[in-house]
C-alpha positions as a printed Julia matrix, in Angstrom:
323×3 Matrix{Float64}:
  0.0    -0.17   -0.19
  3.05    2.3     1.02
  4.39    1.6    -2.46
  1.26    2.5    -4.32
  1.34    5.9    -2.21
  4.77    6.49   -3.42
  4.05    6.04   -6.85
  0.87    7.84   -7.29
  2.84   10.88   -5.32
  5.97   10.92   -8.02
  3.51   10.61  -10.66
  1.74   14.3    -9.51
  5.2    15.33   -8.88
  6.03   14.63  -12.76
  2.83   16.06  -13.97
  3.79   19.5   -12.05
  6.79   19.38  -13.76
  5.14   19.58  -17.33
  5.61   22.94  -19.34
  2.37   24.04  -20.16
  2.59   23.74  -23.72
  2.16   19.51  -22.68
 -1.45   20.75  -21.05
 -3.11   20.31  -24.5
 -1.39   22.83  -26.52
  2.2    21.64  -28.2
  2.24   25.55  -29.36
  1.89   28.83  -27.3
  1.92   32.07  -28.62
  2.5    34.85  -26.38
  1.14   38.64  -26.85
  2.54   41.33  -25.18
  0.64   44.59  -24.32
  3.06   46.42  -26.85
  5.8    45.48  -29.57
  7.89   47.75  -31.48
  8.74   46.9   -35.19
 11.67   47.51  -37.64
 10.38   47.26  -41.31
  7.37   47.95  -43.21
  5.15   45.15  -42.22
  4.47   43.25  -39.25
  5.04   39.65  -38.63
  3.86   37.75  -35.72
  7.21   36.74  -35.0
  7.61   40.58  -34.45
  4.92   41.04  -32.14
  4.55   37.88  -30.23
  6.82   35.19  -28.42
  5.97   32.0   -29.98
  7.39   28.99  -28.06
  6.75   24.97  -28.68
  7.44   22.0   -31.28
  7.87   20.99  -33.69
 10.25   23.63  -34.81
  9.53   24.18  -38.3
  5.85   24.86  -37.29
  7.01   27.27  -35.14
  9.34   28.97  -37.93
  6.62   29.5   -40.09
  4.09   31.01  -37.3
  6.91   33.91  -36.74
  6.95   34.42  -40.51
  3.0    35.26  -40.26
  1.91   38.21  -42.28
 -0.47   40.29  -40.09
 -0.35   43.57  -42.11
  1.68   46.98  -42.92
  3.51   48.79  -40.06
  2.31   51.97  -38.91
  3.69   54.75  -39.83
  6.99   55.93  -37.87
  5.71   57.86  -34.4
  2.02   56.61  -35.06
  0.47   53.48  -33.03
 -1.49   50.48  -34.37
 -3.43   48.32  -32.07
 -3.69   44.52  -33.13
 -6.01   42.36  -31.51
 -5.35   38.67  -29.99
 -8.83   37.47  -32.46
 -7.06   39.37  -35.18
 -3.87   36.72  -34.65
 -6.28   33.89  -34.7
 -8.27   34.79  -37.64
 -5.17   35.66  -39.66
 -3.61   31.98  -38.64
 -6.89   30.62  -39.76
 -6.81   32.19  -42.85
 -3.53   30.92  -44.25
 -4.62   27.37  -43.17
 -2.38   27.2   -39.81
 -4.68   27.51  -37.28
 -4.92   23.9   -34.97
 -6.51   23.06  -31.61
 -2.94   22.82  -30.53
 -2.07   26.64  -30.54
 -2.55   28.72  -27.35
 -2.5    32.27  -27.65
 -2.38   33.68  -24.37
 -1.31   37.33  -22.78
 -2.69   40.63  -23.51
 -6.02   40.78  -25.42
 -4.92   43.36  -27.76
 -0.46   44.69  -28.27
  0.08   48.37  -29.43
  2.12   47.97  -32.42
  4.76   50.52  -32.93
  7.51   50.56  -35.68
 10.95   51.92  -34.45
 11.61   55.11  -35.65
 13.68   58.78  -35.57
 12.3    62.4   -34.37
 13.71   65.12  -36.39
 13.65   68.04  -34.78
 12.41   71.65  -35.77
 15.94   73.34  -35.17
 17.79   70.72  -37.05
 14.93   70.67  -40.2
 15.74   74.63  -39.89
 19.33   74.5   -40.38
 18.72   72.03  -43.28
 16.05   74.73  -44.8
 18.51   77.53  -43.98
 21.04   75.7   -45.8
 19.65   74.75  -48.99
 17.81   78.27  -49.75
 21.41   79.79  -48.55
 23.01   77.52  -51.81
 20.4    78.72  -54.31
 20.76   82.41  -53.82
 23.3    83.99  -56.66
 26.43   84.29  -56.06
 26.51   88.27  -56.93
 23.82   88.71  -54.76
 24.73   91.48  -51.98
 24.98   89.4   -48.33
 21.76   88.14  -47.58
 19.72   86.97  -43.94
 17.22   84.11  -44.19
 14.98   84.07  -41.0
 11.31   83.49  -39.87
 10.98   79.95  -41.11
  7.68   78.34  -40.45
  6.17   75.45  -40.89
  8.47   73.27  -39.41
  7.36   70.33  -36.91
  8.94   67.66  -34.9
  8.9    64.67  -37.17
  8.95   61.14  -36.82
 10.67   58.47  -39.59
 12.0    55.04  -39.5
 15.39   54.06  -38.54
 18.15   54.65  -41.67
 20.03   57.36  -43.5
 17.99   60.78  -43.89
 17.85   62.51  -47.26
 16.57   66.08  -47.5
 15.57   68.33  -50.7
 14.26   71.65  -50.77
 12.78   73.02  -53.71
 11.22   76.37  -54.2
  7.81   76.63  -56.48
  8.33   77.92  -60.28
 10.53   80.49  -60.53
 10.02   81.88  -57.5
 12.31   84.77  -56.82
 14.24   84.28  -53.59
 13.37   87.8   -51.59
 10.59   88.57  -49.27
  8.72   85.79  -47.85
  9.65   82.35  -49.84
  7.72   79.36  -50.2
  9.11   75.93  -49.96
  8.59   72.33  -49.77
 11.07   70.24  -47.69
 10.9    66.42  -48.56
 12.31   64.15  -46.51
 13.51   60.68  -47.57
 14.91   57.29  -45.49
 17.05   54.79  -47.48
 15.81   56.68  -50.99
 12.1    56.6   -49.91
  9.71   59.75  -49.36
  8.71   59.68  -45.67
  7.38   63.24  -45.02
  6.7    66.57  -46.61
  6.75   69.78  -44.84
  5.71   73.26  -47.17
  6.77   76.18  -45.12
  7.92   79.81  -45.59
 11.06   82.16  -45.14
 11.78   85.61  -45.22
 14.82   86.11  -46.88
 16.37   89.92  -47.06
 19.07   91.21  -48.69
 21.9    94.03  -48.23
 21.43   96.87  -50.8
 23.51  100.09  -50.87
 20.79  103.33  -51.14
 21.18  106.92  -51.11
 19.03  108.22  -47.82
 18.76  111.15  -46.44
 20.05  112.66  -43.14
 17.92  115.26  -42.35
 14.14  116.45  -43.36
 13.69  118.79  -46.5
 11.08  120.51  -46.96
  9.11  120.47  -50.02
 10.37  122.09  -52.86
 13.82  122.56  -51.54
 16.98  121.68  -53.5
 18.99  118.64  -52.09
 22.29  119.02  -51.37
 25.47  116.7   -50.86
 25.62  117.72  -47.44
 21.99  116.35  -47.13
 22.52  112.9   -48.68
 24.75  109.87  -47.45
 24.77  106.37  -48.3
 23.67  103.59  -46.64
 23.0    99.91  -45.99
 19.47   98.66  -46.01
 17.79   95.17  -46.07
 15.11   94.97  -48.42
 12.77   91.9   -49.08
 11.01   93.15  -51.78
 12.51   94.62  -55.48
 13.54   98.53  -55.16
 13.34   99.59  -58.39
 12.92  103.28  -57.98
 15.77  103.78  -54.92
 18.1   106.13  -55.59
 21.8   104.23  -55.36
 23.86  106.92  -56.77
 24.03  110.85  -54.97
 24.65  112.28  -58.02
 21.13  111.31  -59.21
 19.45  113.82  -56.57
 22.1   116.43  -56.05
 20.53  119.6   -57.31
 17.33  118.59  -57.41
 13.9   119.79  -56.1
 12.24  118.18  -53.51
  8.41  117.38  -54.42
  7.16  117.07  -51.01
  8.34  117.27  -47.5
 10.93  114.6   -47.02
 11.8   113.25  -43.81
 15.83  112.33  -42.47
 17.09  108.13  -42.38
 14.83  107.25  -45.05
 15.9   105.91  -48.48
 15.13  108.25  -51.62
 13.06  106.85  -54.67
 13.57  108.9   -57.69
 10.09  109.88  -57.59
 11.28  112.0   -54.07
 12.69  114.53  -56.46
 12.11  116.29  -59.66
 14.95  118.25  -61.81
 14.84  122.1   -62.11
 14.36  123.57  -65.13
 17.33  125.43  -66.08
 15.96  126.78  -69.53
 12.78  129.22  -69.11
 10.58  130.73  -72.0
 12.59  133.79  -73.67
 16.0   132.76  -72.61
 18.39  133.74  -75.47
 20.37  130.39  -76.07
 22.79  129.08  -78.32
 21.23  126.38  -80.87
 24.01  124.04  -81.88
 23.72  121.88  -85.13
 26.12  119.13  -85.15
 26.88  115.92  -86.95
 30.06  113.81  -86.83
 31.97  116.16  -89.19
 30.3   119.49  -88.81
 29.12  121.6   -85.91
 27.6   124.77  -86.44
 25.64  127.39  -84.22
 23.69  130.28  -84.36
 21.65  132.35  -81.65
 18.27  131.62  -80.58
 14.94  131.95  -78.18
 13.79  129.53  -75.55
  9.65  129.78  -76.97
  8.91  127.44  -73.6
 11.14  125.93  -70.34
 13.1   123.05  -69.93
 15.15  121.39  -67.78
 18.3   119.23  -69.42
 17.17  116.48  -71.62
 13.58  117.53  -72.43
 13.02  118.84  -76.08
 11.56  122.5   -76.13
 10.76  124.74  -79.11
 13.5   127.17  -79.93
 13.13  130.5   -82.28
 16.07  130.75  -84.5
 16.81  134.36  -84.16
 18.7   134.55  -87.43
 16.08  132.67  -89.56
 13.05  133.52  -87.18
 12.51  129.62  -87.87
 11.19  127.62  -85.11
 12.92  124.57  -84.36
 12.79  121.89  -81.66
 16.02  120.97  -79.67
 17.28  119.01  -76.92
 18.16  120.78  -73.55
 21.86  120.42  -72.92
 22.21  122.79  -70.46
 20.87  127.08  -69.23
 23.12  128.19  -72.67
 22.93  125.43  -74.47
 20.26  123.58  -76.94
 20.8   120.87  -79.7
 19.36  119.93  -83.1
 21.15  116.61  -84.12
 21.93  116.44  -87.82
């Protein structure tokens, strides 16, 4: 009797030492609450621990495709029932397989974070390379539209493009394309403000309307511009001796529209009419019939013949008729 009790006790101990897979299941799939995948697709081996026999079946189960991996920085919930459905769909489900663990697993793709500060440096350097080499010193500021980006692990390449024939001055639109291992992962659209240093002529003091601008009233200054200055004055001689069209404040760039040339010839003035060609030059006295400034064409009367002609004002004493 004692011998039988000893055998029964030994059998119970043996049963307790049998692994779980022995209790009606030869393969156990354990689902964790969260998992991380490296590639673009999710396999069962990526998201679950698989133990048991036979080894070749376990290897096949690890390769079962469960779908696309989520984008970098995004989670995907994968339920235990989905795993079973996939196994049944692929003809691998048997009663000897036991699925245990979490009811659903949070699946994330292994990724790297690209900070806005790093992306801003990339954009700044790319835009700087696109500026013409002859351009005056410039600055690139107020870069907007960049945010943290998560992309898969791997070598990262960047491309910054500007739409059309966009002038790189002022508010400039750009597209930042981010690739990992040659595949486009993200595109960001933003703007940057580009300013260029330009030398202009400015007033050093206020000038009243009608006042003649003198050399001591102007100076050359460097300004940062964000739009083309089509009528800005860049040479002091272009404004010295001219009248202010309106009252002008100091420390402001001058425009060609701010000044007007003074008439040097007035109606009734006696002038010298010069007719010239490459081979001959003839002059005769005349009388101005209207006022004009250098470069203007006015009516003049030849006092020798009393004929009226049109001539270009050269200075306050001379008008010219080309032969």
